[in-house]
Jmol script that loads the backbone (N, CA, C; Angstrom):
load data "model"
ATOM      1  N   UNK A   1     152.236 246.934 180.971  1.00  0.00           N
ATOM      2  CA  UNK A   1     151.463 246.214 179.977  1.00  0.00           C
ATOM      3  C   UNK A   1     151.419 244.710 180.283  1.00  0.00           C
ATOM      4  N   UNK A   2     152.501 244.195 180.825  1.00  0.00           N
ATOM      5  CA  UNK A   2     152.545 242.763 181.126  1.00  0.00           C
ATOM      6  C   UNK A   2     151.522 242.386 182.190  1.00  0.00           C
ATOM      7  N   UNK A   3     151.323 243.248 183.204  1.00  0.00           N
ATOM      8  CA  UNK A   3     150.338 242.979 184.245  1.00  0.00           C
ATOM      9  C   UNK A   3     148.926 242.941 183.676  1.00  0.00           C
ATOM     10  N   UNK A   4     148.635 243.818 182.711  1.00  0.00           N
ATOM     11  CA  UNK A   4     147.308 243.826 182.092  1.00  0.00           C
ATOM     12  C   UNK A   4     147.049 242.531 181.341  1.00  0.00           C
ATOM     13  N   UNK A   5     148.050 242.060 180.626  1.00  0.00           N
ATOM     14  CA  UNK A   5     147.896 240.802 179.882  1.00  0.00           C
ATOM     15  C   UNK A   5     147.740 239.612 180.823  1.00  0.00           C
ATOM     16  N   UNK A   6     148.515 239.591 181.877  1.00  0.00           N
ATOM     17  CA  UNK A   6     148.428 238.499 182.855  1.00  0.00           C
ATOM     18  C   UNK A   6     147.074 238.522 183.559  1.00  0.00           C
ATOM     19  N   UNK A   7     146.638 239.712 183.927  1.00  0.00           N
ATOM     20  CA  UNK A   7     145.320 239.859 184.570  1.00  0.00           C
ATOM     21  C   UNK A   7     144.227 239.342 183.640  1.00  0.00           C
ATOM     22  N   UNK A   8     144.276 239.730 182.380  1.00  0.00           N
ATOM     23  CA  UNK A   8     143.260 239.312 181.415  1.00  0.00           C
ATOM     24  C   UNK A   8     143.312 237.802 181.186  1.00  0.00           C
ATOM     25  N   UNK A   9     144.506 237.228 181.123  1.00  0.00           N
ATOM     26  CA  UNK A   9     144.626 235.781 180.936  1.00  0.00           C
ATOM     27  C   UNK A   9     144.051 235.018 182.124  1.00  0.00           C
ATOM     28  N   UNK A  10     144.293 235.504 183.329  1.00  0.00           N
ATOM     29  CA  UNK A  10     143.728 234.841 184.508  1.00  0.00           C
ATOM     30  C   UNK A  10     142.213 234.990 184.545  1.00  0.00           C
ATOM     31  N   UNK A  11     141.709 236.138 184.121  1.00  0.00           N
ATOM     32  CA  UNK A  11     140.263 236.344 184.043  1.00  0.00           C
ATOM     33  C   UNK A  11     139.643 235.388 183.028  1.00  0.00           C
ATOM     34  N   UNK A  12     140.248 235.262 181.861  1.00  0.00           N
ATOM     35  CA  UNK A  12     139.736 234.338 180.844  1.00  0.00           C
ATOM     36  C   UNK A  12     139.785 232.890 181.316  1.00  0.00           C
ATOM     37  N   UNK A  13     140.810 232.544 182.084  1.00  0.00           N
ATOM     38  CA  UNK A  13     140.895 231.189 182.629  1.00  0.00           C
ATOM     39  C   UNK A  13     139.742 230.913 183.574  1.00  0.00           C
ATOM     40  N   UNK A  14     139.389 231.890 184.437  1.00  0.00           N
ATOM     41  CA  UNK A  14     138.248 231.729 185.343  1.00  0.00           C
ATOM     42  C   UNK A  14     136.942 231.586 184.558  1.00  0.00           C
ATOM     43  N   UNK A  15     136.789 232.396 183.521  1.00  0.00           N
ATOM     44  CA  UNK A  15     135.581 232.319 182.697  1.00  0.00           C
ATOM     45  C   UNK A  15     135.483 230.957 182.025  1.00  0.00           C
ATOM     46  N   UNK A  16     136.598 230.465 181.493  1.00  0.00           N
ATOM     47  CA  UNK A  16     136.595 229.154 180.836  1.00  0.00           C
ATOM     48  C   UNK A  16     136.241 228.042 181.821  1.00  0.00           C
ATOM     49  N   UNK A  17     136.774 228.105 183.029  1.00  0.00           N
ATOM     50  CA  UNK A  17     136.440 227.107 184.050  1.00  0.00           C
ATOM     51  C   UNK A  17     134.946 227.134 184.346  1.00  0.00           C
ATOM     52  N   UNK A  18     134.385 228.334 184.507  1.00  0.00           N
ATOM     53  CA  UNK A  18     132.947 228.466 184.775  1.00  0.00           C
ATOM     54  C   UNK A  18     132.116 227.890 183.628  1.00  0.00           C
ATOM     55  N   UNK A  19     132.499 228.191 182.389  1.00  0.00           N
ATOM     56  CA  UNK A  19     131.742 227.700 181.245  1.00  0.00           C
ATOM     57  C   UNK A  19     131.804 226.186 181.118  1.00  0.00           C
ATOM     58  N   UNK A  20     132.969 225.611 181.391  1.00  0.00           N
ATOM     59  CA  UNK A  20     133.099 224.148 181.311  1.00  0.00           C
ATOM     60  C   UNK A  20     132.243 223.474 182.379  1.00  0.00           C
ATOM     61  N   UNK A  21     132.296 223.985 183.598  1.00  0.00           N
ATOM     62  CA  UNK A  21     131.489 223.398 184.680  1.00  0.00           C
ATOM     63  C   UNK A  21     130.008 223.538 184.356  1.00  0.00           C
ATOM     64  N   UNK A  22     129.607 224.710 183.893  1.00  0.00           N
ATOM     65  CA  UNK A  22     128.202 224.942 183.552  1.00  0.00           C
ATOM     66  C   UNK A  22     127.757 224.015 182.429  1.00  0.00           C
ATOM     67  N   UNK A  23     128.598 223.820 181.414  1.00  0.00           N
ATOM     68  CA  UNK A  23     128.270 222.930 180.312  1.00  0.00           C
ATOM     69  C   UNK A  23     128.114 221.491 180.798  1.00  0.00           C
ATOM     70  N   UNK A  24     129.050 221.036 181.614  1.00  0.00           N
ATOM     71  CA  UNK A  24     128.999 219.656 182.106  1.00  0.00           C
ATOM     72  C   UNK A  24     127.739 219.427 182.938  1.00  0.00           C
ATOM     73  N   UNK A  25     127.418 220.374 183.818  1.00  0.00           N
ATOM     74  CA  UNK A  25     126.251 220.201 184.690  1.00  0.00           C
ATOM     75  C   UNK A  25     124.948 220.301 183.904  1.00  0.00           C
ATOM     76  N   UNK A  26     124.824 221.304 183.044  1.00  0.00           N
ATOM     77  CA  UNK A  26     123.546 221.505 182.350  1.00  0.00           C
ATOM     78  C   UNK A  26     123.375 220.558 181.174  1.00  0.00           C
ATOM     79  N   UNK A  27     124.331 220.513 180.261  1.00  0.00           N
ATOM     80  CA  UNK A  27     124.181 219.672 179.077  1.00  0.00           C
ATOM     81  C   UNK A  27     124.553 218.220 179.366  1.00  0.00           C
ATOM     82  N   UNK A  28     125.668 218.039 180.072  1.00  0.00           N
ATOM     83  CA  UNK A  28     126.126 216.675 180.351  1.00  0.00           C
ATOM     84  C   UNK A  28     125.200 215.912 181.276  1.00  0.00           C
ATOM     85  N   UNK A  29     124.933 216.485 182.460  1.00  0.00           N
ATOM     86  CA  UNK A  29     124.080 215.793 183.430  1.00  0.00           C
ATOM     87  C   UNK A  29     122.608 215.883 183.066  1.00  0.00           C
ATOM     88  N   UNK A  30     122.177 216.998 182.490  1.00  0.00           N
ATOM     89  CA  UNK A  30     120.757 217.199 182.201  1.00  0.00           C
ATOM     90  C   UNK A  30     120.280 216.554 180.917  1.00  0.00           C
ATOM     91  N   UNK A  31     121.203 216.284 179.967  1.00  0.00           N
ATOM     92  CA  UNK A  31     120.776 215.735 178.673  1.00  0.00           C
ATOM     93  C   UNK A  31     121.513 214.435 178.343  1.00  0.00           C
ATOM     94  N   UNK A  32     122.844 214.492 178.312  1.00  0.00           N
ATOM     95  CA  UNK A  32     123.606 213.327 177.863  1.00  0.00           C
ATOM     96  C   UNK A  32     123.570 212.161 178.846  1.00  0.00           C
ATOM     97  N   UNK A  33     123.693 212.434 180.121  1.00  0.00           N
ATOM     98  CA  UNK A  33     123.762 211.368 181.131  1.00  0.00           C
ATOM     99  C   UNK A  33     122.457 211.189 181.897  1.00  0.00           C
ATOM    100  N   UNK A  34     121.376 211.713 181.348  1.00  0.00           N
ATOM    101  CA  UNK A  34     120.102 211.683 182.075  1.00  0.00           C
ATOM    102  C   UNK A  34     119.639 210.249 182.365  1.00  0.00           C
ATOM    103  N   UNK A  35     119.814 209.343 181.424  1.00  0.00           N
ATOM    104  CA  UNK A  35     119.354 207.961 181.636  1.00  0.00           C
ATOM    105  C   UNK A  35     120.153 207.270 182.739  1.00  0.00           C
ATOM    106  N   UNK A  36     121.453 207.520 182.772  1.00  0.00           N
ATOM    107  CA  UNK A  36     122.303 206.924 183.815  1.00  0.00           C
ATOM    108  C   UNK A  36     121.951 207.508 185.173  1.00  0.00           C
ATOM    109  N   UNK A  37     121.776 208.827 185.226  1.00  0.00           N
ATOM    110  CA  UNK A  37     121.485 209.491 186.500  1.00  0.00           C
ATOM    111  C   UNK A  37     120.073 209.201 186.996  1.00  0.00           C
ATOM    112  N   UNK A  38     119.161 208.866 186.088  1.00  0.00           N
ATOM    113  CA  UNK A  38     117.788 208.585 186.499  1.00  0.00           C
ATOM    114  C   UNK A  38     117.662 207.308 187.324  1.00  0.00           C
ATOM    115  N   UNK A  39     118.722 206.512 187.384  1.00  0.00           N
ATOM    116  CA  UNK A  39     118.702 205.311 188.219  1.00  0.00           C
ATOM    117  C   UNK A  39     118.786 205.664 189.704  1.00  0.00           C
ATOM    118  N   UNK A  40     119.203 206.882 190.007  1.00  0.00           N
ATOM    119  CA  UNK A  40     119.310 207.353 191.385  1.00  0.00           C
ATOM    120  C   UNK A  40     118.213 208.369 191.652  1.00  0.00           C
ATOM    121  N   UNK A  41     117.873 208.508 192.926  1.00  0.00           N
ATOM    122  CA  UNK A  41     116.817 209.451 193.302  1.00  0.00           C
ATOM    123  C   UNK A  41     117.351 210.465 194.299  1.00  0.00           C
ATOM    124  N   UNK A  42     116.812 211.683 194.210  1.00  0.00           N
ATOM    125  CA  UNK A  42     117.168 212.761 195.124  1.00  0.00           C
ATOM    126  C   UNK A  42     115.875 213.443 195.536  1.00  0.00           C
ATOM    127  N   UNK A  43     115.499 213.278 196.792  1.00  0.00           N
ATOM    128  CA  UNK A  43     114.262 213.884 197.279  1.00  0.00           C
ATOM    129  C   UNK A  43     113.025 213.341 196.587  1.00  0.00           C
ATOM    130  N   UNK A  44     113.060 212.093 196.171  1.00  0.00           N
ATOM    131  CA  UNK A  44     111.912 211.494 195.508  1.00  0.00           C
ATOM    132  C   UNK A  44     111.902 211.666 194.001  1.00  0.00           C
ATOM    133  N   UNK A  45     112.803 212.468 193.466  1.00  0.00           N
ATOM    134  CA  UNK A  45     112.863 212.710 192.019  1.00  0.00           C
ATOM    135  C   UNK A  45     114.053 211.982 191.428  1.00  0.00           C
ATOM    136  N   UNK A  46     113.918 211.590 190.179  1.00  0.00           N
ATOM    137  CA  UNK A  46     115.041 210.972 189.490  1.00  0.00           C
ATOM    138  C   UNK A  46     116.148 212.010 189.355  1.00  0.00           C
ATOM    139  N   UNK A  47     117.390 211.584 189.570  1.00  0.00           N
ATOM    140  CA  UNK A  47     118.517 212.512 189.615  1.00  0.00           C
ATOM    141  C   UNK A  47     118.734 213.216 188.282  1.00  0.00           C
ATOM    142  N   UNK A  48     118.554 212.530 187.162  1.00  0.00           N
ATOM    143  CA  UNK A  48     118.696 213.167 185.856  1.00  0.00           C
ATOM    144  C   UNK A  48     117.667 214.261 185.657  1.00  0.00           C
ATOM    145  N   UNK A  49     116.437 213.990 186.053  1.00  0.00           N
ATOM    146  CA  UNK A  49     115.384 214.999 185.971  1.00  0.00           C
ATOM    147  C   UNK A  49     115.715 216.178 186.875  1.00  0.00           C
ATOM    148  N   UNK A  50     116.209 215.880 188.089  1.00  0.00           N
ATOM    149  CA  UNK A  50     116.537 216.949 189.026  1.00  0.00           C
ATOM    150  C   UNK A  50     117.620 217.858 188.470  1.00  0.00           C
ATOM    151  N   UNK A  51     118.672 217.266 187.867  1.00  0.00           N
ATOM    152  CA  UNK A  51     119.735 218.091 187.282  1.00  0.00           C
ATOM    153  C   UNK A  51     119.198 218.932 186.138  1.00  0.00           C
ATOM    154  N   UNK A  52     118.314 218.383 185.331  1.00  0.00           N
ATOM    155  CA  UNK A  52     117.765 219.140 184.209  1.00  0.00           C
ATOM    156  C   UNK A  52     116.896 220.288 184.685  1.00  0.00           C
ATOM    157  N   UNK A  53     116.177 220.106 185.794  1.00  0.00           N
ATOM    158  CA  UNK A  53     115.239 221.125 186.254  1.00  0.00           C
ATOM    159  C   UNK A  53     115.819 222.057 187.307  1.00  0.00           C
ATOM    160  N   UNK A  54     116.556 221.542 188.268  1.00  0.00           N
ATOM    161  CA  UNK A  54     117.018 222.347 189.394  1.00  0.00           C
ATOM    162  C   UNK A  54     118.534 222.380 189.535  1.00  0.00           C
ATOM    163  N   UNK A  55     119.179 221.273 189.314  1.00  0.00           N
ATOM    164  CA  UNK A  55     120.614 221.166 189.577  1.00  0.00           C
ATOM    165  C   UNK A  55     121.452 222.136 188.783  1.00  0.00           C
ATOM    166  N   UNK A  56     121.111 222.323 187.507  1.00  0.00           N
ATOM    167  CA  UNK A  56     121.891 223.253 186.698  1.00  0.00           C
ATOM    168  C   UNK A  56     121.703 224.687 187.177  1.00  0.00           C
ATOM    169  N   UNK A  57     120.542 225.011 187.688  1.00  0.00           N
ATOM    170  CA  UNK A  57     120.299 226.357 188.224  1.00  0.00           C
ATOM    171  C   UNK A  57     121.137 226.570 189.485  1.00  0.00           C
ATOM    172  N   UNK A  58     121.143 225.587 190.378  1.00  0.00           N
ATOM    173  CA  UNK A  58     121.947 225.696 191.601  1.00  0.00           C
ATOM    174  C   UNK A  58     123.436 225.787 191.261  1.00  0.00           C
ATOM    175  N   UNK A  59     123.863 224.996 190.297  1.00  0.00           N
ATOM    176  CA  UNK A  59     125.272 225.050 189.890  1.00  0.00           C
ATOM    177  C   UNK A  59     125.609 226.427 189.313  1.00  0.00           C
ATOM    178  N   UNK A  60     124.707 226.991 188.513  1.00  0.00           N
ATOM    179  CA  UNK A  60     124.929 228.303 187.933  1.00  0.00           C
ATOM    180  C   UNK A  60     125.027 229.367 189.028  1.00  0.00           C
ATOM    181  N   UNK A  61     124.143 229.313 190.004  1.00  0.00           N
ATOM    182  CA  UNK A  61     124.204 230.275 191.113  1.00  0.00           C
ATOM    183  C   UNK A  61     125.501 230.124 191.906  1.00  0.00           C
ATOM    184  N   UNK A  62     125.904 228.885 192.146  1.00  0.00           N
ATOM    185  CA  UNK A  62     127.168 228.648 192.832  1.00  0.00           C
ATOM    186  C   UNK A  62     128.354 229.201 192.049  1.00  0.00           C
ATOM    187  N   UNK A  63     128.314 229.046 190.725  1.00  0.00           N
ATOM    188  CA  UNK A  63     129.386 229.574 189.890  1.00  0.00           C
ATOM    189  C   UNK A  63     129.441 231.099 189.928  1.00  0.00           C
ATOM    190  N   UNK A  64     128.291 231.738 190.009  1.00  0.00           N
ATOM    191  CA  UNK A  64     128.259 233.204 190.095  1.00  0.00           C
ATOM    192  C   UNK A  64     128.991 233.671 191.349  1.00  0.00           C
ATOM    193  N   UNK A  65     128.682 233.059 192.486  1.00  0.00           N
ATOM    194  CA  UNK A  65     129.328 233.454 193.733  1.00  0.00           C
ATOM    195  C   UNK A  65     130.816 233.102 193.733  1.00  0.00           C
ATOM    196  N   UNK A  66     131.166 231.941 193.177  1.00  0.00           N
ATOM    197  CA  UNK A  66     132.564 231.528 193.110  1.00  0.00           C
ATOM    198  C   UNK A  66     133.357 232.485 192.222  1.00  0.00           C
ATOM    199  N   UNK A  67     132.795 232.816 191.060  1.00  0.00           N
ATOM    200  CA  UNK A  67     133.472 233.730 190.130  1.00  0.00           C
ATOM    201  C   UNK A  67     133.639 235.113 190.761  1.00  0.00           C
ATOM    202  N   UNK A  68     132.621 235.579 191.448  1.00  0.00           N
ATOM    203  CA  UNK A  68     132.693 236.880 192.105  1.00  0.00           C
ATOM    204  C   UNK A  68     133.815 236.912 193.138  1.00  0.00           C
ATOM    205  N   UNK A  69     133.922 235.865 193.938  1.00  0.00           N
ATOM    206  CA  UNK A  69     134.975 235.779 194.956  1.00  0.00           C
ATOM    207  C   UNK A  69     136.349 235.738 194.306  1.00  0.00           C
ATOM    208  N   UNK A  70     136.502 234.915 193.280  1.00  0.00           N
ATOM    209  CA  UNK A  70     137.793 234.784 192.604  1.00  0.00           C
ATOM    210  C   UNK A  70     138.190 236.078 191.904  1.00  0.00           C
ATOM    211  N   UNK A  71     137.230 236.797 191.320  1.00  0.00           N
ATOM    212  CA  UNK A  71     137.543 238.059 190.661  1.00  0.00           C
ATOM    213  C   UNK A  71     137.928 239.128 191.682  1.00  0.00           C
ATOM    214  N   UNK A  72     137.283 239.133 192.840  1.00  0.00           N
ATOM    215  CA  UNK A  72     137.694 240.059 193.898  1.00  0.00           C
ATOM    216  C   UNK A  72     139.128 239.782 194.332  1.00  0.00           C
ATOM    217  N   UNK A  73     139.469 238.509 194.477  1.00  0.00           N
ATOM    218  CA  UNK A  73     140.845 238.135 194.817  1.00  0.00           C
ATOM    219  C   UNK A  73     141.813 238.564 193.725  1.00  0.00           C
ATOM    220  N   UNK A  74     141.411 238.362 192.478  1.00  0.00           N
ATOM    221  CA  UNK A  74     142.261 238.737 191.347  1.00  0.00           C
ATOM    222  C   UNK A  74     142.447 240.251 191.273  1.00  0.00           C
ATOM    223  N   UNK A  75     141.395 240.990 191.527  1.00  0.00           N
ATOM    224  CA  UNK A  75     141.497 242.455 191.536  1.00  0.00           C
ATOM    225  C   UNK A  75     142.457 242.939 192.618  1.00  0.00           C
ATOM    226  N   UNK A  76     142.392 242.315 193.779  1.00  0.00           N
ATOM    227  CA  UNK A  76     143.302 242.700 194.862  1.00  0.00           C
ATOM    228  C   UNK A  76     144.747 242.327 194.502  1.00  0.00           C
ATOM    229  N   UNK A  77     144.914 241.188 193.860  1.00  0.00           N
ATOM    230  CA  UNK A  77     146.249 240.727 193.481  1.00  0.00           C
ATOM    231  C   UNK A  77     146.919 241.709 192.521  1.00  0.00           C
ATOM    232  N   UNK A  78     146.158 242.249 191.589  1.00  0.00           N
ATOM    233  CA  UNK A  78     146.706 243.167 190.584  1.00  0.00           C
ATOM    234  C   UNK A  78     146.410 244.645 190.921  1.00  0.00           C
ATOM    235  N   UNK A  79     145.900 244.894 192.103  1.00  0.00           N
ATOM    236  CA  UNK A  79     145.658 246.244 192.597  1.00  0.00           C
ATOM    237  C   UNK A  79     144.780 247.060 191.649  1.00  0.00           C
ATOM    238  N   UNK A  80     143.667 246.451 191.228  1.00  0.00           N
ATOM    239  CA  UNK A  80     142.705 247.145 190.359  1.00  0.00           C
ATOM    240  C   UNK A  80     141.303 247.156 190.994  1.00  0.00           C
ATOM    241  N   UNK A  81     141.247 246.992 192.304  1.00  0.00           N
ATOM    242  CA  UNK A  81     139.954 246.911 192.990  1.00  0.00           C
ATOM    243  C   UNK A  81     139.231 248.232 193.037  1.00  0.00           C
TER     244      UNK A  81
END
end "model"
wireframe off; spacefill off
backbone 0.3
color backbone group
């Protein structure tokens, strides 16, 4: 029973990390810090606009692959693969 609880706690920790990163990138960079980031340009576009339109999507895709890799490692660690 202890392994199940530890496995679940580590899984929840990974989910929380993903949600915090996603929130910071999408809401923080795309809405709250848009004026500050718009002073910089990326590929001809203002950086705040880029994060609101494309950056949060790229970050979300990166988080999907990162979470998948970490969960595979976690499954192997607890022998539940």
